[in-house]
C-alpha positions in Angstrom: 37.5 -16.6 15.0 37.2 -18.4 11.7 39.9 -17.5 9.2 38.6 -17.2 5.6 40.5 -18.9 2.8 42.5 -16.2 1.2 45.4 -16.6 -1.2 48.4 -14.5 -0.4 49.1 -11.9 -3.1 52.1 -12.8 -5.2 55.3 -10.8 -5.0 54.8 -7.4 -6.6 51.0 -7.6 -6.3 49.3 -4.2 -6.5 47.8 -2.8 -3.3 45.7 0.1 -4.5 42.1 0.1 -3.4 40.8 -1.5 -6.6 43.2 -4.4 -6.2 42.3 -4.9 -2.5 38.6 -4.8 -3.4 39.2 -7.3 -6.2 40.9 -9.8 -3.9 38.2 -9.3 -1.2 35.5 -9.9 -3.9 37.0 -13.3 -4.6 36.4 -14.5 -1.0 33.5 -16.8 -0.5 32.5 -14.7 2.5 32.1 -11.5 0.4 29.0 -10.6 -1.5 30.5 -7.6 -3.2 33.5 -5.3 -3.0 34.4 -2.2 -4.9 36.9 0.7 -5.0 35.3 4.1 -5.0 36.0 7.8 -4.8 34.0 9.5 -2.1 33.4 13.2 -2.8 33.2 15.8 -0.1 33.8 19.6 -0.1 37.5 18.8 0.5 37.9 16.7 -2.6 37.8 13.0 -3.5 38.9 10.4 -1.0 40.0 7.0 -2.5 38.3 4.1 -0.7 37.2 0.5 -0.8 34.0 -1.1 0.5 32.9 -4.6 0.9 29.7 -6.3 2.2 29.5 -9.9 3.5 27.6 -12.7 1.9 25.7 -13.4 5.1 25.5 -10.0 6.9 24.8 -10.1 10.6 22.2 -7.5 11.3 23.6 -7.1 14.9 27.0 -6.1 13.5 26.5 -3.5 10.8 29.6 -1.9 9.2 33.1 -0.8 10.4 35.2 2.0 9.1 38.9 1.2 9.1 41.2 4.2 9.4 44.9 3.8 8.6 48.0 5.5 10.0 51.5 6.6 8.8 53.2 5.5 6.7 50.5 3.2 5.3 47.4 3.3 3.2 43.9 1.8 3.6 45.4 -1.4 2.0 47.0 -2.2 5.4 43.5 -3.4 6.5 43.1 -6.1 3.8 43.5 -9.1 6.1 41.5 -7.5 8.9 38.7 -6.7 6.4 38.6 -10.3 5.2 38.2 -11.5 8.8 35.4 -9.0 9.6 33.6 -10.0 6.4 33.8 -13.7 7.4 31.9 -12.8 10.6 29.2 -10.9 8.8 30.4 -7.3 9.3 30.7 -4.9 6.4 33.8 -2.8 5.9 34.7 0.6 4.6 38.3 2.0 4.4 39.6 5.2 2.8 43.0 6.8 2.2 43.2 9.9 4.4 44.0 13.4 3.2 47.5 13.6 1.8 47.3 9.9 0.9 44.4 10.4 -1.4 45.6 12.2 -4.5 42.4 14.2 -4.7 42.9 15.7 -1.2 46.4 17.1 -0.9 46.2 20.7 0.3 49.4 22.7 0.5 48.8 24.4 3.9 50.1 22.6 6.9 47.2 23.8 8.9 44.9 21.7 6.7 46.4 18.6 8.3 45.4 19.4 11.9 43.5 16.9 14.0 40.3 18.9 13.8 40.4 18.7 10.0 41.1 14.9 10.1 38.2 14.4 12.5 35.9 16.5 10.2 37.1 14.4 7.2 35.9 11.2 9.0 32.5 12.8 9.7 32.1 14.1 6.1 33.4 10.9 4.4 31.3 8.6 6.4 28.2 10.6 5.8 28.9 10.8 2.0 29.4 7.0 2.0 25.9 6.6 3.7 27.3 5.5 7.0 25.4 7.2 9.7 26.4 4.9 12.6 29.3 2.5 12.5 32.1 0.7 14.4 35.3 2.7 14.2 38.8 1.0 14.0 41.8 3.3 13.9 45.5 2.5 13.8 48.4 4.9 14.5 47.2 8.3 13.0 43.9 6.6 12.5 43.9 6.1 16.3 44.7 9.8 16.9 41.6 10.6 14.9 39.5 7.9 16.5 39.9 9.2 20.1 38.6 12.7 19.5 36.0 11.5 17.0 34.6 9.3 19.8 34.6 12.3 22.1 33.0 14.7 19.7 30.6 12.4 17.7 29.5 9.6 20.1 26.1 9.4 18.5 27.8 8.3 15.3 29.6 5.3 16.8 28.4 1.9 17.9 31.9 1.0 19.2 35.5 2.3 18.9 38.6 0.2 18.7 42.0 2.0 18.8 45.1 0.1 17.6 48.5 1.0 18.9 47.9 4.7 19.6 47.4 5.9 23.3 44.9 8.5 24.2 46.3 12.0 23.3 46.2 13.3 26.8 48.0 10.3 28.2 50.6 10.7 25.5 51.0 14.4 26.2 51.5 13.8 29.9 54.0 11.1 29.3 56.0 13.2 26.9 56.5 15.7 29.7 57.4 13.3 32.5 58.7 10.1 31.0 62.1 10.2 29.3 61.6 6.8 27.6 58.4 8.0 25.9 60.0 11.3 25.0 62.9 9.5 23.3 60.5 7.3 21.4 59.0 10.4 19.8 62.4 11.5 18.4 61.3 10.7 14.8 58.3 13.0 15.2 60.6 15.9 16.1 62.9 15.1 13.2 59.9 15.3 10.8 58.7 18.6 12.3 62.2 20.1 12.0 63.3 18.7 8.6 60.4 17.2 6.6 62.2 17.4 3.3 65.3 15.7 4.6 63.3 13.0 6.3 61.4 12.4 3.0 64.6 12.1 1.0 66.2 9.8 3.6 63.3 7.4 3.8 62.7 7.2 0.1 66.2 7.0 -1.3 67.6 3.6 -2.4 64.1 2.3 -3.3 62.8 3.3 0.1 65.2 1.1 2.0 64.9 3.0 5.3 61.1 3.2 5.0 61.0 -0.6 4.5 63.3 -1.0 7.4 60.9 1.0 9.6 58.4 -1.7 9.2 60.8 -4.1 10.9 60.2 -7.0 8.7 56.5 -7.2 9.8 54.8 -5.7 6.8 54.9 -8.2 3.9 57.5 -7.3 1.3 55.1 -6.8 -1.5 52.9 -4.5 0.5 56.0 -2.5 1.7 57.2 -2.1 -1.8 53.8 -0.9 -2.9 53.8 1.7 -0.1 57.2 2.9 -1.2 56.0 3.2 -4.8 52.9 5.2 -3.8 54.7 7.5 -1.5 57.3 8.2 -4.3 54.6 9.8 -6.4 55.1 13.6 -6.7 53.9 15.4 -3.6 52.7 12.3 -1.8 55.2 11.9 1.0 55.7 15.5 1.9 51.9 15.8 2.1 51.6 13.0 4.7 54.5 14.4 6.7 52.4 17.5 7.2 50.4 15.6 9.8 53.4 15.9 12.1 54.2 19.5 11.2 50.6 20.4 12.1 51.2 19.2 15.7 52.2 22.6 16.9 50.1 22.8 20.0 47.5 25.1 18.4 44.8 22.4 17.8 42.3 22.3 20.7 40.2 19.4 19.5 38.4 17.8 22.5 39.3 14.2 23.2 37.1 13.7 26.3 34.7 12.5 27.5 34.7 9.2 25.7 31.5 7.4 26.5 31.1 4.8 23.7 32.3 1.2 24.3 36.1 1.4 23.5 38.9 -1.1 23.2 42.6 -0.3 22.9 44.8 -2.9 21.3 48.6 -2.4 21.9 51.7 -4.4 21.1 54.3 -4.8 23.9 57.2 -4.3 21.4 55.7 -1.1 20.0 58.6 1.2 19.0 56.6 4.4 19.5 54.5 3.9 22.6 55.5 2.6 26.0 53.4 0.3 28.2 53.0 3.0 30.8 51.6 5.4 28.2 49.3 2.7 26.9 48.0 1.8 30.3 47.4 5.4 31.2 44.9 5.7 28.4 42.2 4.0 30.5 42.0 7.1 32.7 40.4 9.1 29.9 37.6 6.8 28.9 34.4 7.1 30.9 32.5 4.4 29.1 33.1 0.7 29.0 36.8 0.1 28.3 39.0 -2.9 27.5 42.8 -2.8 27.2 44.1 -5.6 25.0 47.9 -5.9 25.3 49.5 -8.3 22.7 52.8 -9.6 24.2 55.6 -9.7 21.7 53.7 -7.7 19.1 55.1 -4.7 17.3 53.5 -1.4 16.2 52.4 -2.8 12.8 49.4 -4.7 14.1 47.0 -4.5 11.1 49.5 -6.6 9.1 50.9 -8.8 11.9 47.8 -9.4 14.2 44.6 -9.0 12.1 43.0 -11.9 14.0 43.4 -10.1 17.3 42.1 -6.9 15.9 39.1 -8.5 14.2 38.3 -10.6 17.3 38.4 -7.5 19.5 36.1 -5.6 17.1 33.6 -8.5 16.7 33.5 -9.4 20.4 32.9 -5.8 21.4 30.3 -5.4 18.7 28.3 -8.5 19.8 28.4 -7.4 23.5 27.0 -4.0 22.6 24.7 -5.1 19.7 21.6 -3.8 21.4 23.1 -0.3 21.7 
């Protein structure tokens, strides 16, 4: 895949959606890019959107869905690569991350609500059918969205996050996978304490969580945005809402699906990742990246973009 010429943001560069859109707009492969607020019945979702200079009619547009603890800005390099190939991109900050959608109730952060957000936001943005790319929590939304709204998707690419049934089974039977999820149980038991610990000392522990993979200026930007009143406690409610009461269907998955996973992922084991294939009935491709960590949007944008484009071209007629 051709890598577009893209200057690296200087130290301390802003990474809000307007700044990301501004940098994407400067690329020779981008016709236009903008930050926007997408209004739904839930509130306003902060987003950015960009279209390619030479759009490929066979490719259409992709929605890029971020995870924790990141924002839509994590997709900047992936977005640039997709634009270079002629695919449009749209990314938004999920509920809790978008200041305009921060409900108080933990129940408002359940998977069913996140899946509904994607349905509502995409329709409000005028995207009736699209390629879906989800990392971490974005992946946890992508699996059930593909199962419940297959008619909305051209392809689905999940990054890092195993299928929820595979993960649930492994948590019960695999000690290694259970131990990897210790951070999740800590958040569920002591969200305020976890928030204080990760954000104190200018967010040192949060930055350390990125393992040196996320660029320093992007990591610093994340810390600053999470330090805004109410922000970090809101996004931790995703984990608190995982109380077993959500029954959102995650099968059958019939749309063409790829799963990109790093062998050094701190959260998800190889066995759990490989087990995900069992829950996809449609065409499926497992893309293991040896030596790669959990933070693939920042460290391996070429691999993600190549997977998305290759899958889109194979299934262009669908």
